[in-house]
MARDOZA-582418 format. One record per residue (C-alpha): y, z, x; residue in three letters. Coordinates in steps of 0.1 Angstrom, whole numbers, padded with zeros to 4 digits, always signed. Example, Ala and Ser with C-alpha at 12.3 -4.5 7.8 and 13.67 -1.06 7.14 Angstrom:
BEGIN
-0045+0078+0123Ala-0011+0071+0137Ser
# end
This chain:
BEGIN
+0138+0233+0043Met+0158+0202+0035Leu+0157+0177+0064Val+0179+0148+0058Ser+0174+0116+0080Leu+0209+0103+0092Ala+0228+0088+0081Arg+0217+0077+0046Ala+0200+0109+0039Gly+0226+0134+0046Thr+0248+0131+0016Pro+0216+0131-0005Val+0203+0162+0010Gly+0236+0177+0004Val+0236+0169-0034Leu+0199+0180-0036Ile+0208+0213-0020Arg+0238+0219-0043Arg+0217+0208-0075Tyr+0190+0234-0064Ile+0216+0261-0060Ala+0232+0254-0094Lys+0202+0251-0114Met+0178+0273-0098Tyr+0200+0300-0079Gly+0182+0290-0045Val+0200+0283-0014Glu+0178+0262+0009Leu+0188+0254+0044Pro+0198+0217+0051His+0197+0197+0084Tyr+0203+0163+0090Ser+0182+0148+0119Val+0178+0113+0137Ser+0150+0089+0132Ile+0152+0058+0152Ile+0130+0026+0147Arg+0109+0024+0179Gly+0116+0058+0193Lys+0107+0081+0162Gly+0122+0113+0148Leu+0141+0137+0169Asp+0111+0162+0177Leu+0133+0186+0196Asn+0156+0189+0164Ala+0123+0197+0144Ile+0113+0221+0169Arg+0148+0237+0166Tyr+0144+0240+0129Ile+0110+0256+0130Leu+0123+0281+0159Gln+0152+0290+0136Gln+0133+0294+0104Asn+0098+0303+0115Gly+0068+0281+0124Ala+0055+0284+0088Gly+0085+0268+0071Ala+0079+0238+0048Lys+0101+0209+0055Leu+0112+0181+0029Gln+0123+0149+0044Phe+0152+0134+0024Val+0164+0098+0028Asp+0187+0075+0006Gly+0165+0047-0005Trp+0133+0025+0010Thr+0137-0011+0019Gly+0106-0024+0037Lys+0091+0012+0044Gly+0098+0008+0081Ala+0112+0044+0084Ile+0087+0057+0061Thr+0059+0045+0086Arg+0080+0058+0116Val+0081+0093+0099Leu+0044+0093+0094Ser+0038+0086+0130Glu+0061+0110+0142Ser+0047+0136+0122Cys+0012+0130+0137Glu+0030+0130+0171Asp+0045+0164+0165Phe+0010+0179+0156Tyr-0007+0164+0184Ser+0020+0177+0209Arg+0027+0212+0190Tyr-0004+0218+0167Gly+0022+0223+0139Val+0012+0200+0107Arg+0043+0185+0090Leu+0043+0171+0054Asn+0054+0135+0059Asp+0065+0130+0024Asp+0098+0115+0020Leu+0120+0119-0010Ala+0145+0092-0017Val+0168+0083-0045Leu+0157+0049-0052Ala+0122+0035-0041Asp+0120-0003-0046Pro+0098-0005-0018Gly+0071+0014-0036His+0065+0034-0004Cys+0073+0070-0016Ser+0057+0095-0039Ala+0089+0114-0043Thr+0117+0094-0060Phe+0146+0094-0085Gly+0139+0060-0094Thr+0122+0027-0084Arg+0151+0006-0099Glu+0169-0012-0070Asp+0208-0004-0074Tyr+0235+0001-0053Leu+0239+0035-0038Ile+0274+0039-0029Pro+0266+0055+0006Ser+0250+0021+0015Ala+0282+0005+0017Cys+0308+0032+0022Leu+0288+0044+0055Asn+0302+0071+0077Ser+0332+0079+0052Thr+0308+0096+0029Val+0284+0108+0056Ser+0305+0134+0074Gly+0318+0105+0095Leu+0284+0103+0113Leu+0271+0068+0120Ser+0241+0053+0137Arg+0222+0080+0158Thr+0209+0071+0193Val+0185+0080+0218Gln+0194+0068+0255Arg+0183+0082+0287Asn+0215+0079+0301Asp+0231+0100+0272Leu+0206+0126+0265Thr+0180+0144+0282Gly+0143+0150+0275Pro+0151+0186+0258Glu+0183+0174+0241Asp+0189+0164+0205Phe+0194+0126+0198His+0231+0117+0200Gly+0252+0101+0171Ala+0284+0081+0167Lys+0312+0103+0153Phe+0344+0086+0141Tyr+0370+0115+0146Lys+0396+0085+0143Glu+0388+0084+0108Trp+0394+0120+0099Leu+0421+0110+0075Asp+0396+0085+0057Gln+0368+0108+0055Asp+0360+0111+0018Tyr+0323+0130+0022Ser+0333+0157+0003Asn+0353+0137-0024Val+0320+0118-0029Phe+0300+0150-0033Ile+0322+0166-0059Asp+0326+0134-0078Ala+0288+0135-0085Ile+0281+0174-0089Thr+0298+0177-0125Pro+0269+0157-0138Tyr+0241+0181-0128Phe+0242+0200-0161Thr+0239+0167-0182Ser+0210+0152-0165Val+0188+0183-0159Arg+0170+0181-0192Glu+0159+0144-0185Glu+0153+0152-0148Ala+0129+0180-0157Val+0110+0157-0179Ala+0107+0130-0157Val+0095+0152-0128Ala+0070+0169-0150Gly+0057+0131-0159Glu+0055+0123-0121Met+0035+0155-0115Glu+0012+0149-0143Asn+0007+0111-0132Ser+0015+0109-0095Pro+0031+0073-0089Pro+0010+0051-0070Glu+0023+0042-0034Ile+0015+0005-0031Ser+0039-0008-0005Trp+0048-0037-0031Arg+0080-0042-0015Gly+0066-0050+0020Met+0041-0073+0004His+0071-0092-0013Asp+0089-0092+0021Ile+0059-0109+0037Thr+0055-0135+0009Ala+0092-0145+0013Leu+0087-0146+0051Gln+0061-0172+0046Glu+0079-0190+0018His+0110-0196+0038Phe+0092-0200+0073Gly+0109-0170+0089Ile+0096-0161+0122Asp+0115-0126+0126Asn+0108-0103+0095Ile+0140-0082+0105Asn+0162-0110+0095Leu+0150-0102+0058Ile+0172-0072+0044Lys+0158-0060+0012Pro+0175-0041-0017Gly+0209-0043-0031Val+0225-0019-0006Gly+0212-0038+0025Glu+0222-0071+0009Thr+0257-0058+0001Thr+0260-0052+0041Arg+0246-0085+0051Val+0273-0102+0032Leu+0300-0078+0045Leu+0290-0073+0082Arg+0264-0104+0092Arg+0262-0141+0089Val+0239-0147+0060Pro+0217-0176+0055Trp+0208-0173+0019Lys+0206-0146-0008Ile+0172-0141-0029Ile+0176-0127-0064Val+0150-0116-0090Asp+0174-0130-0115Thr+0211-0139-0119Arg+0215-0120-0151Asp+0208-0086-0135Asn+0238-0064-0140Pro+0234-0047-0106Asn+0242-0081-0086Leu+0276-0089-0099Arg+0292-0080-0068His+0264-0095-0047Ile+0270-0130-0066Leu+0309-0125-0063Leu+0304-0119-0024Leu+0281-0148-0020Ala+0303-0173-0037Ala+0332-0159-0018Glu+0313-0168+0017Arg+0298-0197+0002Asp+0262-0184+0009Val+0234-0202-0013Pro+0215-0179-0040Val+0181-0187-0049Glu+0161-0172-0078Glu+0126-0158-0067Tyr+0112-0139-0099Pro+0090-0111-0097Gly+0104-0092-0066Leu+0100-0055-0061Ala+0137-0056-0053Tyr+0169-0069-0073Ser+0179-0090-0042Cys+0174-0096-0003Cys+0197-0109+0022Gly+0182-0132+0047Ile+0204-0133+0080Ile+0210-0164+0099Lys+0191-0168+0130Pro+0213-0164+0160Leu+0203-0169+0197Gly+0167-0183+0191Gly+0161-0165+0157Gly+0162-0127+0171Glu+0181-0101+0151Ser+0193-0066+0160Glu
# end
């Protein structure tokens, strides 16, 4: 089973499902489930998937990219929780397109680049936005809830997004098979390098709340578009993946500092508000 973590994992899971169907002739069931920092994975949804497909079904969790690795840790903790509750051992491997945080063993690349769904949000994710678990909205046996933007139906480009990528499946297959073979023969190290870098930035700039640091091109783009940024940290100004970051920073008069050697291409630091707390 392919199990996407909503929302970033949803379009990625759709693409993986279509790729496997086209290249290998196998139709895999695909689900999207909620995972929330501080609350965990939607265990009721996982129980439902196993009930529908058999307790022996193998689940492959899917997401868009890794940042600090917080969701990777939450997933591992939730899988342990599921085992302690129901006696079923889940594989907590998280497959992602990009793993700049170096906290996943299954990834397409560790290059930090802008994945379009990082800034196109719900309009390429089935109009589903952030998931929520609140006692006043959902009961103990319910699935987590999610915000659905039905008023944006005429701006839903989810299928346009998927259809724009699927024609490239054939042209990349040979390279993909070769890279996958190399990774099988020499499994990549999970070093959590990204988190180490974020801790170093936190200490260097004297930032109390680590959640004010948003690593990666996607998260930095969102900081510049949706938050009040304090400064932008880049590995080098010459990185071609950062042209739009430098443009947005200049437009908003946000200082940009180079910090060579980062696992990420860039990080956005949010300006502390209300005593430094964020989110």
